[in-house]
C-alpha positions in Angstrom: 0.0 0.0 0.0 2.7 2.5 1.0 4.9 1.5 -1.9 2.1 2.1 -4.3 1.4 5.5 -2.9 5.1 6.4 -3.1 5.4 5.2 -6.6 2.4 7.4 -7.7 4.0 10.4 -6.0 7.5 10.0 -7.4 6.8 8.3 -10.8 6.2 11.4 -12.8 8.0 14.1 -14.8 9.8 16.6 -12.6 10.4 20.3 -12.6 12.3 22.0 -9.7 11.0 24.9 -7.6 13.4 26.4 -5.1 12.8 29.7 -3.4 15.8 31.4 -1.9 15.9 34.2 0.7 12.1 34.3 1.3 11.0 36.1 4.4 11.3 33.7 7.3 8.6 32.0 9.3 9.6 29.6 12.0 6.4 27.6 11.4 7.6 26.5 8.0 9.3 23.1 8.1 9.8 20.1 5.9 6.5 18.4 5.6 4.3 21.5 6.1 2.0 23.0 3.5 2.3 26.7 2.5 0.3 28.9 0.2 2.2 29.9 -2.9 1.1 32.7 -5.2 3.8 33.3 -7.9 4.0 34.1 -11.6 7.1 32.4 -13.1 7.6 33.1 -16.8 4.6 31.4 -18.4 3.3 29.6 -15.3 1.0 31.1 -12.7 1.0 29.3 -9.3 -1.8 29.8 -6.8 -2.0 26.7 -4.7 -0.8 24.9 -1.5 2.6 23.3 -1.9 4.5 20.8 0.2 7.7 22.0 1.7 10.3 19.2 1.1 13.2 21.1 2.6 13.5 24.3 4.5 16.8 26.0 5.6 16.3 29.0 8.0 19.0 31.7 8.3 19.0 34.1 11.3 21.4 37.0 11.0 21.6 40.5 12.4 18.0 40.4 13.6 16.7 39.2 10.1 15.2 35.8 9.3 15.2 34.3 5.8 14.6 30.8 4.4 15.5 28.7 1.4 12.7 26.4 0.4 12.4 23.3 -1.9 8.7 22.8 -2.8 6.6 20.1 -4.4 3.0 20.5 -5.6 0.8 21.3 -8.6 3.0 20.8 -11.6 6.2 21.5 -9.7 8.3 18.8 -8.1 11.7 19.3 -6.6 14.6 17.5 -8.1 
């Protein structure tokens, strides 16, 4: 059952979506869902996306994060 679900999830064409230096939010972690509202060239994204990886950077009172996302037609590679 689990193997079939994983195969359906990963057995598809992939396109990467990585966001760097987004404003930080400590609630965003790998496995959480976030709302994404972006226009990327010819693709408009307005959907929930799964955070596969989140790297938080705290420096000089500022908080930024780098995100690797999966969802809609975008899958991290």
